[in-house]
N, C-alpha and C positions, 0 to 999 in steps of 0.2 A: 862056861861062857855065859855071859848075861847081855842083855840089851838095855839101852836107856838113851840118854842124850848127852851131848857135850855142849855146855853153855860157856861161851867165851865172851868176856867183857873187856873193852878197851878203855884204858884211862891214861892220862898223862902222868908220868912218873912223879911230878911235883904236886899233884892234887892231894888235898887234905880233906878229911871228913871226920868230924868229932875229934879234932886235935891229933890225928894220926894219919899216916899216908893212906890214901883211899884203897890202894891194893891190899894193904894189911887189914883194913877194916872189912873189906869184902871177904877175905879169907876167913877172918874170925867170925863174921856174921854167917857165912855159909856153913862153917863147922858147927856153930851154935844151933843152926836149923837142922842139923843131922845129915848134911851132904857128906858122903863118904870120902871125897877127895877133892883137893883143889891145889893149883900151882900157879904162881906168878912168873911170867917170862918177860924179861926186859929186852926191848927191841934194840937193834943197832942202827936201824934206819927205817923210815916210812913216811907216808903222808896220809892225811885223812880227808874229810869232806871239804875242807877249805883249800886243799891242794898245796899246802905249804910242806916242803920236804924238811924233815928233821932227821938229823943223824948224830950218832955218838962220835964226836970228834973234838979236836983241840979247840975249835972256835965255837962250838955249839954251847948254848947256855945250859947249865946243869938242870936236869929235870924236864927237858923238853921232849925227850923221846917217849914212845908209848910203852905201856906195860899191858900185856895180855894176861888176863886172869881166867884160867880154865877150871871148870868143874865138871865132873862126871857124876850123874845121878839118874834116878828114874824121872820121867817127864813131869809127873805131878809135883815132885819135890823141887825141880828146877823152876817150874812155873810159880810155885809158892815163894821161892827165893826172889824171882822177878817182881812179884807183887810186893814183897817186903822192901825191895829197892825203890819201887814206885812210891811207897809211903814216905821214904826219905827225901823225895823230890830230887833225886839224882839225875843229872843229865849224862846219860851213858849210851854208847853204841854197843850192841851185842849181836852175836850169832847163836843160833840154837839148831843143832842138827842131830840126826840119829847117830848112835854110837854102839858098837859092839865091844865089849871089854871082858877081860879075864886075866888070869895070872898063869905064868909058866914057871917051871922049876920047883924049888922047894916051897914056894908060896901057893902052888896050885892046890885046889881042893881035892 
């Protein structure tokens, strides 16, 4: 078992950065900085700071739902990643919280 942080970034599915979906850019950049794991989760519904409800449905415009991009890392690496994102002048909402992590079964140390 190890301890670190979970860094979660929220982006609109249709946001692009450097000619690729922002969530993909975040995953590639995090991996390049040495973050050991990251995953993007597509929301089915939600609302943000503007209070507008977005949901994945027939009448919803494509790309309007949120994608949560989670990373598990030690705190110093997560903060380094946040500094890198600030250099890109990205407008993002994030959460950062303590995490305990490990592996079970055949992948356990």
